N, C-alpha and C positions, 0 to 999 in steps of 0.2 A: 883471795883477793877480793876486796870489797868494791860491788858494783855502785857507782855514782848514779843516783836518779838525774833527770833532766832537770833543768831551770823550773820548767812550768808545773813540775811534780812536787816542787820543794818550796819555791816562793810564792806569796798572795800577787796578786796582779800588782799591787801596790809597794811591792819590795823588788820590783823587777825595776832593771838598768832600762835605760833608751832602747839602747842596741836589742835586747830579750824582749821588752814590749812589742817593737816595730816588726822584730821576726815572728811572731804570733801570726800577724798578717797572712793568710793563705792563699791570696791574688786570685780570690773568687770574684771582684767585682761586684758583688752584690748589693754592697753599702755605698755603691756609685751610681744605684738607679733611681731613678726619680719615683717618688712616693707621693699620693694623693691621702689627705685623711678627709675623712667622710664627718661632715660639720656636726651631724646629729649622732652617730654611733662612737664616733671616735676611732674607727677601724681604718686600719692604715692599709692601703691599696696600691701594692708595687705595680710597675711597670716594666716592660722590657725597654726603655728609653734612659738612657746614660747623660751623663753629667758632659756638659762641653769641654771638660779636660780630661775626660777618659778616652784611653786608647783602647777601643775594641779589639784589636788584634793581639796587643801587649798585656792586656786585662790589667791595666796600670794606668795612673794619674800620669798626666803627661807635664805636670809641674807641679809636685806634689809640694815642694818647700814652700813655694808662694801662692798655693791654689786658693787660698782665703782673700788674695788682692782681685781674682777675676771672680770667684764663687763667694761673696762674704756669706751667706749663710751655709757653706759647707762647716761640716760639724765636727770638732776635732775630738775625737774618740780619747778618752782617758780613763784611767783606772777609776776615776773619781765620778765619772757621767755615764757607765756603761748600765747602772741598773736604770737609768731613767730612758735609755734608750730600747725601749719596746720593742721596735721596728728591726733592729739589727738581725739578719739571718738567724737562725736558730743553729743552723752548723758553722757560725762564726765562733772560732775559738775563744776570742773576748768572752763572747758570751758565753759558750760553755764552762771556760774556767770558773767565771762569776757563777754559773749556776752550781758549780761544784762537780763538774764532769769532766772527762780527760778529753784529750785531743781525739779527733777521729783517724782512724789507721791510715788514712790518705793524706792526711797535713804533711806538707814538706818538711818539717821538724821530724816527723817520725820516719817517714820514708826516707828521706835524704836525696830525694829528688824534687826540683822545685818544680818540675811540671807535675806532679801526683793529681792536684787540683784539678787540673783541666784535663788530664788521661781519664779521672776518675769520670767524668761529666758534671762536675760541682759546679764551675766555673761558667761564667757567661761569655767566655770569649766567643767573638764572632759570631754573637746571637742579640746584638743588641742595634737600636738606632739612636743617633745623638740626638739632642734638645733642639740642636740647632736647625732641624732639617723640619721644625714644624711653625709655621705662622702664628698659632695661638698655643700658649703652654696646655690648655685643656687638651687639646688635639693629641697629648700622650694617653690618654685615656683608652684610646683605640687600640692601647699596647699593654692593657692588664694583664697580669702574669701572677695570678694567685699562687702557681706552682712552682715559685722560687722560693716560696715561704715555708714548704716543707721542710723538716729538718732531715737532712742526710748525714749528720754527722757520725752515726753509728753503722752507716753501710762499710761491708769489708772492700778492703783494698787489695787487688791482685794485681802485683806489677808485672809489665810486658815483660816475656821472654825473650824479646829481641833485643 
Protein backbone atom coordinates (compact mmCIF):
# COMPACT_ATOMS: atom_id res chain seq x y z
CA UNK A 1 0.00 0.00 0.00
CA UNK A 2 1.34 3.39 -1.02
CA UNK A 3 1.02 6.17 1.54
CA UNK A 4 -0.14 9.39 -0.04
CA UNK A 5 1.58 12.56 1.13
CA UNK A 6 -0.58 15.51 2.17
CA UNK A 7 -1.09 18.31 -0.34
CA UNK A 8 1.15 20.77 1.55
CA UNK A 9 4.08 18.39 1.04
CA UNK A 10 3.48 17.81 -2.66
CA UNK A 11 2.25 21.17 -3.98
CA UNK A 12 3.76 24.60 -4.07
CA UNK A 13 1.70 27.43 -2.59
CA UNK A 14 0.90 28.53 -6.15
CA UNK A 15 -0.42 25.06 -7.08
CA UNK A 16 -2.89 24.82 -4.21
CA UNK A 17 -6.62 25.11 -4.73
CA UNK A 18 -8.49 27.85 -2.87
CA UNK A 19 -9.84 25.37 -0.25
CA UNK A 20 -6.34 23.93 0.27
CA UNK A 21 -4.89 27.43 0.61
CA UNK A 22 -7.55 28.50 3.11
CA UNK A 23 -7.09 25.31 5.16
CA UNK A 24 -3.47 26.28 5.83
CA UNK A 25 -4.64 28.98 8.23
CA UNK A 26 -4.17 27.60 11.75
CA UNK A 27 -6.51 30.15 13.33
CA UNK A 28 -3.88 31.69 15.59
CA UNK A 29 -5.11 35.25 14.97
CA UNK A 30 -1.60 36.71 14.96
CA UNK A 31 -2.01 38.25 11.53
CA UNK A 32 -5.12 40.14 12.72
CA UNK A 33 -3.20 42.20 15.26
CA UNK A 34 -2.33 45.86 14.89
CA UNK A 35 1.32 46.49 14.08
CA UNK A 36 3.37 49.63 13.88
CA UNK A 37 6.41 50.21 11.74
CA UNK A 38 9.30 52.22 13.13
CA UNK A 39 9.87 54.97 10.56
CA UNK A 40 13.62 55.01 11.11
CA UNK A 41 14.51 51.34 11.41
CA UNK A 42 11.63 49.73 9.52
CA UNK A 43 11.15 47.37 12.47
CA UNK A 44 7.63 45.99 12.74
CA UNK A 45 6.24 46.24 16.26
CA UNK A 46 3.35 43.86 17.06
CA UNK A 47 0.73 44.62 19.70
CA UNK A 48 -1.98 42.68 21.54
CA UNK A 49 -4.57 44.93 19.88
CA UNK A 50 -6.80 43.24 17.33
CA UNK A 51 -8.59 44.48 14.24
CA UNK A 52 -12.15 45.64 14.74
CA UNK A 53 -13.45 42.59 12.85
CA UNK A 54 -11.53 40.03 14.90
CA UNK A 55 -13.58 37.88 17.28
CA UNK A 56 -11.20 37.41 20.21
CA UNK A 57 -13.16 34.40 21.55
CA UNK A 58 -13.46 32.46 18.29
CA UNK A 59 -10.07 33.71 17.10
CA UNK A 60 -11.38 34.47 13.64
CA UNK A 61 -12.69 37.29 11.47
CA UNK A 62 -16.32 38.24 12.07
CA UNK A 63 -16.84 39.04 8.36
CA UNK A 64 -14.00 37.41 6.44
CA UNK A 65 -15.71 37.49 3.04
CA UNK A 66 -16.41 41.23 3.25
CA UNK A 67 -13.55 42.34 5.50
CA UNK A 68 -12.04 44.78 3.02
CA UNK A 69 -15.26 46.82 2.95
CA UNK A 70 -14.87 47.58 6.65
CA UNK A 71 -11.07 47.43 6.84
CA UNK A 72 -9.77 48.63 3.44
CA UNK A 73 -6.12 48.13 4.43
CA UNK A 74 -6.67 44.48 5.37
CA UNK A 75 -4.11 42.55 3.34
CA UNK A 76 -5.29 39.60 1.31
CA UNK A 77 -2.60 36.98 1.69
CA UNK A 78 -1.80 35.16 -1.56
CA UNK A 79 0.93 32.83 -2.79
CA UNK A 80 2.28 35.81 -4.70
CA UNK A 81 2.66 38.31 -1.86
CA UNK A 82 3.77 36.12 1.07
CA UNK A 83 7.43 36.95 0.42
CA UNK A 84 6.75 40.67 0.85
CA UNK A 85 4.93 40.21 4.16
CA UNK A 86 7.88 39.84 6.50
CA UNK A 87 5.65 40.79 9.44
CA UNK A 88 3.76 37.51 9.21
CA UNK A 89 4.32 35.40 12.33
CA UNK A 90 7.26 32.99 11.97
CA UNK A 91 4.99 30.08 12.96
CA UNK A 92 2.46 30.91 10.22
CA UNK A 93 1.91 27.94 7.89
CA UNK A 94 1.98 30.14 4.79
CA UNK A 95 5.30 31.65 5.80
CA UNK A 96 6.78 28.30 6.91
CA UNK A 97 5.87 26.56 3.64
CA UNK A 98 7.15 29.52 1.63
CA UNK A 99 10.45 29.25 3.53
CA UNK A 100 10.69 25.51 2.78
CA UNK A 101 9.75 24.37 6.30
CA UNK A 102 7.08 21.87 7.29
CA UNK A 103 3.81 22.49 9.08
CA UNK A 104 4.22 22.50 12.85
CA UNK A 105 3.20 19.39 14.83
CA UNK A 106 0.37 21.38 16.44
CA UNK A 107 -1.17 22.56 13.15
CA UNK A 108 -4.81 21.43 12.75
CA UNK A 109 -4.06 19.80 9.38
CA UNK A 110 -1.43 17.65 11.11
CA UNK A 111 -3.33 16.88 14.33
CA UNK A 112 -6.81 16.60 12.86
CA UNK A 113 -7.96 18.74 15.80
CA UNK A 114 -9.30 22.20 14.84
CA UNK A 115 -8.46 23.46 18.36
CA UNK A 116 -4.86 22.24 18.50
CA UNK A 117 -3.45 25.74 17.85
CA UNK A 118 -5.36 27.03 20.88
CA UNK A 119 -4.54 24.01 23.06
CA UNK A 120 -0.83 24.49 22.29
CA UNK A 121 -1.07 28.13 23.38
CA UNK A 122 -0.05 29.48 19.97
CA UNK A 123 -3.18 31.53 19.33
CA UNK A 124 -4.14 34.87 20.83
CA UNK A 125 -7.59 33.62 21.82
CA UNK A 126 -8.92 35.79 24.67
CA UNK A 127 -5.59 37.64 24.98
CA UNK A 128 -6.25 40.80 22.98
CA UNK A 129 -8.15 44.08 23.08
CA UNK A 130 -10.06 45.67 20.21
CA UNK A 131 -8.67 48.65 18.35
CA UNK A 132 -12.12 50.19 18.79
CA UNK A 133 -11.47 50.58 22.52
CA UNK A 134 -8.94 53.38 21.93
CA UNK A 135 -9.60 57.04 21.31
CA UNK A 136 -6.27 57.38 19.49
CA UNK A 137 -4.75 54.58 17.36
CA UNK A 138 -1.28 55.18 18.80
CA UNK A 139 -2.62 54.15 22.25
CA UNK A 140 -2.20 50.59 20.99
CA UNK A 141 1.52 51.07 21.61
CA UNK A 142 0.74 50.51 25.29
CA UNK A 143 0.14 46.87 24.32
CA UNK A 144 3.40 46.08 22.50
CA UNK A 145 3.93 42.32 22.38
CA UNK A 146 7.25 41.39 20.78
CA UNK A 147 6.86 37.90 22.29
CA UNK A 148 4.25 37.19 19.64
CA UNK A 149 6.91 37.16 16.93
CA UNK A 150 8.82 34.23 18.44
CA UNK A 151 8.82 31.21 16.14
CA UNK A 152 6.89 28.52 17.94
CA UNK A 153 6.49 26.44 14.82
CA UNK A 154 8.83 23.70 15.94
CA UNK A 155 7.30 23.16 19.37
CA UNK A 156 6.28 19.56 19.97
CA UNK A 157 2.54 18.97 20.26
CA UNK A 158 1.26 16.55 22.84
CA UNK A 159 -2.52 16.10 22.60
CA UNK A 160 -4.69 15.95 25.69
CA UNK A 161 -5.38 12.44 26.93
CA UNK A 162 -8.96 13.41 27.86
